C-alpha positions as CSV (number, residue, x, y, z in Angstrom):
1,M,103.0,123.5,105.7
2,A,106.6,122.4,106.1
3,K,107.8,121.5,109.5
4,K,109.7,124.3,111.3
5,D,112.2,123.8,114.2
6,L,113.6,126.2,116.7
7,L,117.2,125.0,117.3
8,S,118.9,128.4,117.2
9,I,118.0,132.1,117.2
10,Y,119.2,132.0,113.6
11,D,116.2,129.8,112.7
12,L,114.0,132.9,113.2
13,S,113.8,136.0,111.0
14,T,113.4,139.4,112.5
15,K,109.7,139.3,111.6
16,E,109.2,135.9,113.3
17,I,111.0,137.1,116.5
18,K,108.7,140.2,116.5
19,E,105.6,138.0,116.1
20,I,106.6,135.6,118.9
21,L,107.4,138.5,121.3
22,N,104.2,140.3,120.5
23,K,102.2,137.1,121.1
24,A,104.1,136.5,124.4
25,F,103.1,140.0,125.5
26,K,99.5,139.5,124.6
27,L,99.4,136.1,126.4
28,K,100.9,137.8,129.5
29,N,98.4,140.7,129.3
30,D,95.4,138.4,128.8
31,R,96.3,135.7,131.3
32,K,93.9,133.3,129.7
33,H,94.1,129.6,129.3
34,L,93.4,128.6,125.7
35,D,92.0,125.3,124.6
36,V,93.7,125.3,121.2
37,F,95.9,122.3,121.6
38,K,93.3,119.8,122.7
39,G,94.5,116.3,121.6
40,K,98.1,117.6,121.0
41,I,101.0,116.1,122.8
42,L,104.4,117.6,123.5
43,G,107.3,115.4,124.4
44,L,109.9,116.8,126.8
45,I,113.3,115.2,126.6
46,F,115.9,116.0,129.3
47,E,119.5,115.0,129.3
48,K,120.3,117.8,131.9
49,P,118.6,118.9,135.1
50,S,116.0,121.6,134.7
51,T,113.7,123.8,136.7
52,R,112.5,126.7,134.6
53,T,112.6,125.0,131.2
54,M,110.8,121.9,132.4
55,V,108.1,123.7,134.4
56,S,107.5,126.5,131.9
57,F,107.1,124.2,128.9
58,T,104.9,121.9,131.0
59,A,102.7,124.7,132.2
60,A,102.6,126.3,128.7
61,M,101.3,123.1,127.1
62,L,98.7,122.6,129.8
63,Q,97.5,126.2,129.6
64,L,97.1,125.8,125.8
65,G,94.9,122.7,126.3
66,G,97.5,120.2,125.3
67,T,99.4,117.4,127.1
68,P,103.1,117.4,128.0
69,V,104.9,114.1,128.4
70,F,108.2,114.1,130.4
71,L,110.8,111.8,128.8
72,N,113.9,111.3,131.0
73,T,116.7,109.9,128.9
74,E,117.6,107.5,131.7
75,N,114.3,105.7,131.0
76,L,114.5,105.8,127.2
77,Q,116.1,103.1,125.0
78,R,118.6,105.7,124.0
79,K,120.3,104.8,127.3
80,R,120.9,101.4,125.9
81,G,122.2,102.6,122.6
82,E,119.2,103.1,120.3
83,S,120.2,105.6,117.6
84,I,118.9,109.2,117.4
85,H,117.7,108.3,114.0
86,D,115.4,105.6,115.2
87,T,114.3,107.4,118.3
88,A,113.4,110.6,116.4
89,I,111.3,108.7,113.8
90,V,109.4,106.7,116.4
91,L,108.7,109.6,118.8
92,S,107.6,112.0,116.0
93,R,105.0,109.4,115.0
94,Y,103.5,109.6,118.5
95,L,103.9,113.3,119.3
96,D,103.0,116.7,117.8
97,G,106.2,118.3,119.0
98,L,109.4,117.8,120.9
99,M,111.4,120.0,123.3
100,I,114.9,118.7,123.9
101,R,117.4,119.7,126.5
102,S,120.7,118.2,125.4
103,F,124.4,118.5,126.0
104,K,125.5,118.2,122.3
105,H,124.0,120.6,119.8
106,S,124.8,118.2,117.1
107,D,122.6,115.6,118.7
108,L,119.7,118.1,118.7
109,E,120.3,118.8,115.0
110,E,120.4,115.1,114.2
111,F,117.1,114.6,116.1
112,A,115.5,117.4,114.1
113,K,116.7,116.0,110.9
114,Y,114.8,112.8,111.3
115,S,111.8,114.0,113.3
116,T,108.7,114.8,111.3
117,A,107.4,116.8,114.3
118,P,108.7,120.3,115.2
119,V,111.8,120.2,117.5
120,I,112.5,123.0,120.0
121,N,115.9,123.6,121.7
122,G,115.4,123.7,125.4
123,L,119.1,124.3,125.9
124,T,122.3,122.8,124.5
125,D,125.9,123.6,125.2
126,H,125.8,125.8,122.1
127,E,122.6,127.8,122.4
128,H,119.5,128.6,124.6
129,P,117.1,130.4,122.2
130,C,113.9,130.3,124.3
131,Q,115.7,131.8,127.3
132,I,117.0,134.7,125.2
133,L,113.6,135.4,123.7
134,A,112.3,135.7,127.2
135,D,115.3,138.0,128.1
136,I,114.5,140.4,125.3
137,M,110.8,140.4,126.3
138,T,111.9,141.3,129.8
139,V,114.2,144.2,128.6
140,M,111.3,145.6,126.5
141,E,108.9,145.2,129.4
142,I,110.9,146.8,132.1
143,H,112.5,149.6,130.0
144,K,109.0,150.2,128.4
145,I,110.3,149.6,124.9
146,K,107.4,149.4,122.5
147,T,109.1,148.0,119.4
148,V,112.0,145.7,118.6
149,E,113.6,148.5,116.6
150,A,113.7,150.7,119.7
151,L,116.1,148.2,121.3
152,K,118.8,150.0,119.4
153,K,118.6,152.7,122.1
154,I,119.6,150.3,124.8
155,K,123.1,149.2,125.7
156,I,123.1,145.5,126.7
157,V,126.2,144.1,128.4
158,Y,126.9,140.5,129.3
159,T,129.7,139.7,131.6
160,G,131.2,136.2,132.4
161,D,131.6,133.0,130.5
162,S,131.0,132.9,126.7
163,N,128.5,130.0,127.1
164,N,125.2,129.1,125.4
165,I,123.6,132.2,126.8
166,A,126.3,134.5,125.4
167,N,126.1,132.7,122.1
168,S,122.3,133.3,121.8
169,L,122.7,136.9,122.9
170,L,125.2,137.4,120.1
171,A,122.8,135.8,117.7
172,I,119.8,137.8,118.6
173,S,121.7,141.1,118.7
174,A,123.0,140.3,115.2
175,V,119.5,139.4,113.8
176,L,117.7,142.3,115.4
177,G,120.5,144.8,114.9
178,F,121.0,146.2,118.4
179,D,124.2,146.9,120.3
180,F,125.7,144.2,122.4
181,T,128.9,144.1,124.5
182,L,130.3,140.8,125.8
183,I,132.8,141.1,128.6
184,S,134.8,138.0,129.3
185,P,138.4,136.8,130.0
186,K,140.3,136.5,126.7
187,E,140.7,132.8,127.1
188,Y,136.9,132.4,127.5
189,S,135.8,134.7,124.6
190,P,133.4,133.4,122.0
191,K,134.7,130.8,119.6
192,K,135.7,132.4,116.3
193,R,133.1,130.6,114.2
194,I,130.3,131.7,116.6
195,L,131.5,135.3,116.5
196,N,132.0,135.3,112.7
197,K,128.4,134.1,112.2
198,A,127.1,137.0,114.2
199,L,129.3,139.5,112.4
200,E,127.9,138.3,109.1
201,Y,124.6,140.0,110.0
202,T,126.0,143.3,111.1
203,S,126.3,145.0,107.7
204,S,122.6,144.3,106.9
205,T,121.1,144.8,110.4
206,G,123.4,147.6,111.8
207,A,124.2,145.6,114.9
208,E,127.3,146.8,116.8
209,I,128.9,143.9,118.6
210,K,131.9,144.4,120.9
211,I,134.0,141.6,122.5
212,T,136.2,142.8,125.3
213,S,137.9,141.7,128.5
214,D,137.7,145.2,130.1
215,V,134.9,145.5,132.7
216,N,135.0,149.3,132.2
217,D,133.2,148.7,128.9
218,A,130.1,148.2,131.1
219,K,130.0,152.0,131.3
220,N,126.4,153.4,130.7
221,A,124.9,149.9,130.4
222,D,121.1,149.8,130.5
223,V,121.2,146.0,131.0
224,I,123.9,143.9,132.7
225,Y,123.4,140.2,132.3
226,T,125.4,137.3,133.8
227,D,125.3,133.6,134.2
228,V,127.1,130.9,136.2
229,W,130.8,130.7,135.6
230,T,130.8,126.9,135.5
231,S,128.0,125.5,133.2
232,M,126.8,121.9,133.4
233,G,129.4,119.6,132.0
234,F,132.4,121.8,133.0
235,E,132.4,121.0,136.7
236,A,136.0,119.8,136.6
237,E,137.1,123.4,135.8
238,E,135.2,125.0,138.6
239,K,138.2,125.9,140.9
240,K,140.1,127.3,137.9
241,R,137.1,129.3,136.7
242,K,136.4,130.8,140.1
243,K,139.8,132.4,140.1
244,I,139.8,133.6,136.4
245,F,136.2,135.0,136.5
246,A,136.4,136.8,139.9
247,P,137.1,140.2,138.3
248,Y,133.9,139.8,136.2
249,Q,131.5,139.4,139.1
250,V,128.3,141.5,139.0
251,N,128.6,143.6,142.1
252,S,128.0,147.1,143.4
253,E,131.3,148.4,141.9
254,L,130.3,147.2,138.4
255,L,126.9,148.7,138.7
256,K,128.4,152.1,139.5
257,K,129.7,152.1,135.9
258,A,126.2,151.4,134.5
259,S,123.4,153.9,133.7
260,S,121.0,155.0,136.5
261,K,118.2,153.0,134.9
262,C,120.2,149.8,134.5
263,I,118.6,146.5,135.3
264,V,120.3,143.2,136.1
265,L,119.4,139.9,134.5
266,H,120.4,136.3,135.3
267,C,118.9,133.3,133.6
268,L,119.2,131.2,136.9
269,P,120.1,129.2,138.8
270,A,122.5,131.7,140.4
271,I,125.4,130.9,142.7
272,R,125.1,133.9,145.0
273,G,128.5,135.2,146.0
274,E,130.2,134.0,142.8
275,E,129.0,135.5,139.5
276,I,126.6,137.8,141.3
277,T,126.7,139.1,144.9
278,E,123.9,138.5,147.3
279,E,123.3,142.3,147.5
280,I,122.8,142.7,143.8
281,M,120.8,139.6,143.4
282,Y,118.4,140.9,146.1
283,K,118.3,144.4,144.8
284,Y,117.4,143.3,141.3
285,E,115.3,140.3,142.0
286,S,112.3,142.0,140.4
287,S,113.9,142.0,137.0
288,I,115.5,138.6,137.5
289,F,112.3,136.9,138.5
290,T,110.3,138.7,135.9
291,Q,112.8,137.3,133.4
292,A,112.1,133.8,134.8
293,E,108.3,134.3,134.7
294,N,108.5,135.5,131.0
295,R,109.8,132.1,130.1
296,L,106.2,130.8,130.4
297,Y,104.7,133.3,127.9
298,V,107.6,132.9,125.4
299,Q,107.2,129.1,125.5
300,K,103.5,129.4,124.9
301,A,104.1,131.8,121.9
302,V,106.8,129.5,120.5
303,L,104.5,126.5,120.8
304,L,101.7,128.4,119.1
305,Y,104.1,129.4,116.3
306,L,105.6,126.0,115.7
307,L,102.7,123.7,116.3
308,N,100.1,125.9,114.7
309,T,101.4,129.0,112.9
310,S,97.9,130.2,112.0
311,L,97.4,131.0,115.7
312,I,100.0,133.8,115.7
313,S,98.1,137.0,115.4
314,P,99.3,140.1,113.5
315,P,102.0,142.1,115.2
316,Q,100.7,144.1,118.2
317,K,102.2,146.6,120.5
318,P,103.8,144.9,123.5
319,C,102.5,145.7,127.0
320,A,104.2,148.5,128.8
């Protein structure tokens, strides 16, 4: 079987997303440790700090019976100039899979090109696919949505910076065909090529994608999602961003526009008092921390799919 990577949501078909989500729900419902990866080793490469990605992938591999190996780039020969080409070839001869958290998406793509082991995007400046799969799982779980198709009944709104989270939300809405509204200052809207790629899918999937700078477009939202205004690597713009993004804060006034059943999501870490108020963070911590917990089950499902696709069971109804 040919190697399969997960670098972008676009690497997955609708059927594959459904299978991964159904497997994640089953894993969460069963709460069993599986000994299916005995003897398998997953390399974890981090160029950026991490809490949820590092711990969830580590725990996922251990709970599947495998071994995770943490690889800090500060301690690899890449630090001294070894090429991605050479590093990828060598590591994939030692390991059964690699999860990489990188700044440049192009570095991740180059790594996957030369690796003979499956490569998983643990976050780049361009996308964060595993996070978004966990987000969709959370929306389905809390809103008691039984099928991916039923997501079309839900209005999902993201407000803030058009960063990797926003890009992956655009991608998954395009692939699955649900409605998605992105509210952002005009100068921080999605790049044209990223938006155009998502729009290419809308005619076939029926997705309705709206890009706006008007917070009133959060009206009747069933999900309001936000992320930090200043992502890693953009710290020099922090002061400027605080001023520009202030009107896009998730606060009680914004929630008044949403539906009565609206939940709030945040991929964390959160800067309370900036992109989200302390009040709203506290009020919706159940959905936000469920979102974080679901990273574990999605990582396990992704690992089962990429490292051994035969272990993905036929589609099942997700847990309510």
